[in-house]
N, C-alpha and C positions, 0 to 999 in steps of 0.2 A: 490834879484836876479839881475845878470848883465842884462843891458838893451839890447833890441833887436831892430832893425829898419827894415822897409819894404823898400826894394830897388828893383825896376824892378820886382815887384810881388813876390819876394822870400824873406823869413825871413833871415835877415843878422845879424850877431853879431857885435856889435860895438867893435871896436878894443881898447884895453888898453895897451899902450906901457909899462906900469909898471907891467903888469901881469907877474909873474915869470914863466919861462918855455915857453915863447912865442917864436914865430919865427919873426924876423924882415926882413925876406927875402922880396924883392920887388915882388909883385904879377903881372906878365905880363898880358896885355890885352888878349892875346891868347898864348898858349904854343908854342915853336918852336918844331914842329913834325919832326921826322927823315923821311928820304926818300923823295920821290917825294912830290911836293907841292900839298896840298889838297884843295878842295874847287873850286870855280868858279871866273872867272874874272869879269869885269864890264858888267852890263846888256846891251844886244844888242837889239836895237829896241825901240819902245815906252814903256815907264814906265807902269807898272801895276797901275790901279787906286784901290788900296787895302790899308787901313790904317795899315795892318800888316807889309807892306814892309818898310824897312829903307832907306831912300834917300842916306845916306852915304854908305851903303853897295851896293846899285844899282850903284852908281857912281864909287866906287873903287873896287868892288868885295867883295866876302865873302870867307874868309879863316878860318873861325872858325870851331872848332871840334864839328860840329852838322850833323845830318843826312840830306839828301838831301832835304826832304820835308820842312825843315825850313830854307833853303838857302834864304838869303836876308831879313829874317823876323827880325823885332825888337825883342830885348831879352824879353821884357815884353809880347809880343805877343806869343813867344815860351812857356814861363811859363804858360801863361793862357790857352794855348792849352793843355799842358801837364796836367794841373789841371783838365782838364775834363775826363782824363783817368787814373788817378794815382790808383794804387792798395791799397788794404786795410791793407797791412802790413807795419809796421814801423821797423826802424833799430836803435838800440842804441849801442853806444860804450863808454867804460870807458876810460877816458883820464887823468890818474894820472902822467904819466911820458912822456907826450908829445909824444906818439907814432906815428912814421911815417906812420903806417898802416891806420890811420884815413882817410888821403886823398884817399887812395885806396878804403876804405869801402864806401866813399861818391860817388866815381866815379862809383862803382858797384851798389849802390843804385840808382843812376840816370839811369843806363843801364837797370835795371829791374823795374824802375818806382815805387819805394817805396813812400809811403804817405810822410813821413818825416824821417830824420835823427836826432837822439837826441845824443848830446855830453854831456857826464856826467863827471863832475869833472872840470878840467881846461877849461876855456872858449876859450883860444887861441889854435889853432891846426895848424899844418903844412899843408898847402893847395897844396903844390906841387904835390903830388900824385893824387889829385883830377882832374888835367888837366882842370881846370876852370869850371868843371861840377857843382861845387856848385853855380854857377850863376843861375843855372836852377833847383836846387833842394832846397826844404825847409829844413832849418836846425834850430833845437831848442836846447837851452842850459838848463841843469839842474845842480845845484851846487853839488848834490850828489845822490846817489841811493835812499834814502827815497823820495826825491822831484820827481824823474822819477817815482817811485812805486805810489806815490800819483796821479800824472798826468794820468798814465795809469789805475788806479782804477776809476778815475773820468770819463774817456772815455770808460769803461768797456772792457779793452784790457788786456788779460793775458801777463805777462812777461815771455818770454821763453829763458832761457840762453843757449848759444851754447859752450861747453867745454867738453873736454874728461876727465871727472872726474869719480871717482868710484860711481857706482850707477846711472850714467846718462842713459837716455833712448835712444835707437838707433834712430837717425834722419831718417834713411832709413825706419823704420817701424812705425814711429810717424805720426799720423794723424794731420798735421798742420792745426789750424783753419785759416779761411780766414782772420779775423782780429786779429792782435796780434802785439807784439813787440818783435823782435828778439834782444836779448842783447848779446854783445860780450865783453870779457875782452880785455887785452892788451898783447903785446908780452911779453913772460916770465911768469909772474905771473898768466895770464889768469883771469878768473872773481874773483873779490874780495869776501870776505866772506860775506859782506853786499849784493852784488848782488845775490850771491847763495841763500841766506836766502829769498830774495825778489821774486824769480822766482817761477812760478807755477810748472815748470818742467825744468830740464837741460838736453839738448840733446847732444849727442856725434856723431862725424862723424866717419865712418868706416875707419880704417887705416890698412895697411898690410905691411908696410916697417919698417925700424929700427928707424926712428924718433919719438920722443915722440909726436909731435904735428905739425900742419901746422899753419902758421901765421894767424892773425886776418883777414887780407885782404882775404886770400884764404878761410878760413872758412866762412866768410860772404858770398862770392860768392857762395859756395856749398849750404849753407842754403837758400839763396835767390832763387837760381835755383830750389831748392826742393819745395819752396813755388809756383813757377811758374809751375812746373810740376803738381803739386796737383791741382791748381785752375785755370789755364789756359788751361790744357790739360787732367785733370782728371786722371793723372797717380799716382797711390798710391799703395805702396807695402803692406800696411796693409790689414787685412781682410775686405771684404765688401766694397771695394771702388767703388763709383759711380761717373761717370764723371759729373763735374759741368758745368753749363752754364756760358760762359766767360762773 
């Protein structure tokens, strides 16, 4: 299996310039965000006596794409704090054609505080859509679906595919388990046949317009929010729903 490294508290995949289908785009320290400048300037007044704070950020200001509670914090301190609160669902996405949606999936997984993101197939993926959130999100690689399925089985996690396929169960009425892996295919082909066979269930997202499907990034956002509604707010459309303790 491709090697992984731990950097700043997050599992990071070592890049292989020879990997076919990879992106050689330079990865900026922080993205150029449109509109007014975000963040805060240099710290005013005595510096806080707290090891979580980064002297460079205190000195120069913090323009990163992070919520205000993490302003001026070191990256590893942010990751360590997130690790205390991560949710019990994982997100997996197949990467056979270097799908540009993967970055968006990672960004959304960070927003909903997924335990880990699993990239299945090609190890290299285009990080532009992640907006640097992969620095705060644990990312794990699996060379193929059987490897992902073996990992999930080892950890007692059901694989739940999300794709609008014949016979799929409606996500809107499905009682999502607290601990699970939500598996997504890629733009166009959707879930591979191997992925479909490995899933405990395949879930469909209700659609009412003329398009055949929504892209993987949008589908991932809908499914993750369904998990949040079920397990953080106790909202479930199926019979006998009972609010969980967050």
